[in-house]
N, C-alpha and C positions, 0 to 999 in steps of 0.2 A: 823838193816840196812836200808832195803828198806826204811821203817819208815823216818827214817833220811833225806835220800836223799830225799824224798817226800817235806820232813819239809824244807830241803833248797831252792827248788826249788820253793818254795811259797812262798819266803821272797818279799813285797812288791818291795822293790829296784831292783830287777832283772827285773822286770817288766815297773820301771820311763822311761819314753822317755829321761831324762837327763842322766842317767846313760850311756843308751844305744849311745846316741850323744857321748857321752866322750869315750866309749870303740871303736867307728867307728873313732871317731878323733885321738886317738891312733895308729889302723890301718894304718890310713892315715900317721900318722908323722913316724910310722916305716917303711913305705913305701918312705918315702921320705930320709928319713937318708939311706937306704942301697943305693938306687941312689947316694946321695950325698957322702957315702963312697966308691961308686963305681969309682968317680971321673970323671962322663962322663953323660950327660942326656941321657935317656933313650931311645935305637934308636926307638924303636916301635912310640914314641912322635915328634922326630927328622923326621920319614917319613911322619908323619902327615902333621908338620908345613913345611916340603920340599916341598911338593906337591902343597902348595900354589906358592913357590917360581918359581917351575917349570913351574907351568900355568900360572902366572904372567909374565913369560920370554917365553912361547909359546913354552918351551921344553915338549920333552912328556914324558905323568905323570908312564908310564908301565914298562919302562927299569929298569934294575937293576943299581941304582947309588953308585959307591964306599963310597960314605960318609953316605949312609943311610945301607948299608950292606943286605939289606934286599929289597923286591919288595913292592911297593905301590898298593893296588887293592880294593881301593873305588873309588864312582862314581867321576866325576867332580867336582859334587855339592859339596860333604864335603872338596874339595880342596878351594870353595870358602867359606866353612861354618867356615873352621879353620881360616882364616885370621886373627882376632883378636889375635890369641896365636903365629900366622906367625910374627907379629910384635914387638912382645915382646922380652926381654932377651934370652934366651934357660933357665935357671934355673928358672929367674921368672916366667917364662911360666908353665913350667915342673909343680911347686908348686900348681899354680892356677888349674892345669888341674887336678891333683890328687885329690884336695880339690871338685871342680866342679864333677867330675866322682863318688864322692864317695856320698856327701852328697845331688848329683840331686835325686839319688835314696833313700838315706832315707828322703829326702822331697816328693818323688812321695810314699812313703808308708804311710808316716804320712797323707797325703791328701786323701788316697786312700776309696773304701768303705768296705776294710777290717775292719773287728772288733779288737779291739785292741791285743787279744789273735792273732789272725792268723798276726798282724802286729809283736808283739813282738818274736813270734813264727818265722818268717822271718829272723827278724834281727838278732837273737842269733846264729839259725838253718844255716844259709849260710855267716857266717860269714868268716870262712876260703876260700870261694868261690870268698867273698871281696877281700880279700889279696890276691889271685892271680890274682885278675883281674886287680886292682890298683898297685900291685908291678909290673906287666906288663905294666902298663900307657895303659891299653888296654879299647875301649869306650862297652864292653859289658853290663857294668850296663845302662847305657844310651839309650841301645835296648829294655832291658826289660822293663825300665822305661818308654818308649815309648809306646811299645804294653800295657803296665798297662793304662797308661794315655788314650790309644785310648779305650780302656774299660770303664774307670772311665767315660769318658765324653760322650759316647754312651748310657750311665746307665743315663746320666744326660740330654740327649737328646739334645747337645749341637753335635750335627755332624758335623759340619762346621770346628769345633776346631777339631774333632777326627781324621777327613782325613786329617790335618795339619799335625799328628804325623805320620800316614800311608804313605804317601805322599814323607816325610824327608826322615822317614827311609828307605823307598824302593830304593829312590836315591842315598842314601849315601853308604850302605851295603846290602841294597835287604831285611834282615830278615823282616823290618817294615810291607812286605806284607803281613804277616800273621793276620797284625790289618782288612784287607777286609772281614774275618771270621766273624766281628761282625755286618757286614750289614744285616743278619739274625735274628740278637736282635734289630735291630733300628727302633723305630718307625717313620722315617722319610726315606724310602728307598730312593727315589728321590734326596732327599737333599744331603743325604750320597755320592751316585754318583755323581750328578754333582760336589759337592763340591771335592771331590776325586780327578776327573778330572781335574779341575782348580786348585789346589794345585800342582798335577802334573806336568801341567805346567809352574806353576811358579818357582818350584824346577830345573826344565830342561832348563828354560829360564836364571835362576840366574847367573849360569857361564858365561852364554855368553858375558852377559852385562857386565862382569868384563876381560872375558880372550879373546873375540871375538865371532862368528858365527862359520866360517869353524873350528878353531880350537877347539873350545868345540866340534862340531860335531863328528871330527873325532875323537878326545878320547872317544867320549862315543861307537863308534865301537872297538877302543884299546880294552875298560874296558871288553867286552863281548871277545874277543879274549885272555884276561889275564885272564878271569875267567875259560875260556874252557881248556886252557892251565895247569893252576891250578886244575883243577878238576882230568886231566890226570896226573898228577905229586901226586897226593894224593891217587891213584889205587898204587902205590908202596910200599911195605914194610919198605922200611928205612925213611918213611917219620913222621915226629911226629905228623899231622895229622891227618885228618879220623878218629877219637876218636868219633865215632858213633856206631850204627847198623849195619850201610853199611861197617864200617870199622870190625867191632866183626864176621860179617860174613865171612867178606872177609881174613883178618889175619888166623879164624881159620881154613877155610877150605886149605887157604895157594896156593888159585886159581886167578889168574889175566884177565883168559882171558873172564870170562862172564861179563852180563852185568848187571850193578846195578840197573836198571830197572827189577829187576825179583823180586828184594826185595822193592825197593821204591813203584811201582804201588799198589803192595798188601796192603803195609801198608796204601800210600796214600787215597786208598778206603776204605780201614777201617776206616781210620782218620774222611773221611767226611759222613759217614754210620749214626752217631749219630744226626745229621743234619735233619733227615728225621723225627724224632719225636718231631714234634710242638710241642703238646699238653706238651713237658715240659718244653718249654722256657720261661714260666710265673714264672719258678723256679728261683731263683738266684743261687741255688746252682748248679744247671745244666748249667748255662751261665758260672759261675767260672770254674766249671771240663773243659768247653769246652777253656777257656783259658787255663788252666794248661797244657791241649792236646797240644795245639798252640806251647807253649812255651816248651815243653820237646820236640814234633818234631822239632823244629830248630834245637836242638844239635844232634837227634839220626838220623835223616834223611839229613843230610848232610857231605858231603866228606871233607869240610873244616873247621867242628868242630876239635877247638883244647882247650888243658886242660883247659884255663881259661876263655874260653865260658861257662863252667857249671854252672856260675853264673845264667844263663835264666834258664835252664832244673832245676835247685834245689830249683827257685823261685817257678817253676810248680810244682815239687814234694811237699813242702807245702801246695799249694794251694789244691791241688789233698784231701790231708791228711785233711786238716781242713773245708774244705767243704761240705764235706757229712753228711747229715744232719742226718745219722743214726750213732752210737755209733761206733769205730773204733774196730776191735778185736785183737788179737795177730798176727797173720797172718800180717794184715796191719801195726802192729807197726813193728813186726820183719822185713818189707821191709823197714820204714822207718830206720832204725838203720845200715841195709844192706849199704843203700845210703849214709848215714851220714860217716859210715867207709870207704867201699870201692872207691867211688866217691870222697869225701870230703877231708879225714884223710890219703888217700893213697899217697898224699904229701908231706908229713910232714915226720917228722924224726921220728915217730911212727913206719913206716913200713922200711926194710931195703933197703939201697942205690939203690943196684942191682934190685930189685921186682920195687920199684916206679919208676926208672928211663929205665928201659929195661922192663920188663917182662909185666908193666901194659901198657905201649906206646906201646909194640909190638902187642899185643893182645887187644888191644883197652878196658881193663878191665872197666874204669873208664865209662864205657856207661852200662855196664852190669845193675846192679840196676834200674837204671833210664829206660831202656829198658824195662824188666819185671816190672814197676810199670805203665808201659805207657799201656802196654796190658792189666793190670790188670784194668785199670781205663776205656779203653776202653769197656772191659766187664760190667762193671758197670756202663758208661752210656748208653749204648744198652739194657741194663735188668733191673736197678732200677730203683726207683720212688722216686723223688728229692724231693718231698712236704715237708716242712720243719714238723718235728713232734713236737706237742704242749709238752713242759717241764712240 
């Protein structure tokens, strides 16, 4: 049986990019069908497009608007970038948005430095997370794509374009700031720094040109306030967010009175420690694993992490597993399977409804496998030699 399964997965068509493009396209069509069948454009998508309408009319961006049913929590820059979709019919714009957020990531993987084995692995392994993300019309696929493009462009010594994606990601959802990590690997650090500052100014000023200086400055302040309020709300047990290491600790302890800094600060220090191993910078496997660690940290060290944000962490998991220049053992394979089952498949009907809708959310269990993998990954970054082993 084991041999038959192995033979099946070696079928050439499974690693054919045309097959994968069709599968990802079918996932997108399924999501579009579900939204159309619901009779109403996705509310998250409407929140995005209405942000431009509100900003154009100089209305506050961060109150709860009845037609949106939820809060807008992105930067004023996002309200200006979403303008083309805001000008479209809701249904037409939604269809184009769904295709865009799916295939921008597909395109990013195809042009990336990753080997075909790594690309195909990600495309199959993360398929359920793609479905979760696209079904909610979320832009997390764009977040992970932007960070990967930053890494790719630093590798190609095109730092001036790498910092474009860092600045755009930072000024829209903050997560893009993780790309600053790659300054350690840049061969043109001064160019990296000054172009990042220039792009940050560009994206900060862009909404001012569209919506006005005073209004935009005020909305930047309100954005920070909204994120602070959101963070406080995420500490409550009834929220469906904080699906992270921070939420895992808080929910299992049942305590709301301590500061998350007791968990966040040691993890942040642990995260930066491998960067002192400068002799490992020359190895692509080490640099890839640092990228993987950053992608995972976005999810496990943020109180705002929701279930559909795990496309970011799961891409990091695959890069961790495939980047190592040594052969993975049974323990690492078991961790990979654990992540696939509990993190990805737990949102499907393979699990009882009460478990996936109550227990998984109540205890932030989606974060558990990824968190364990991150600690293993950090240990490897601190102790292993990432020099490629001759085959």
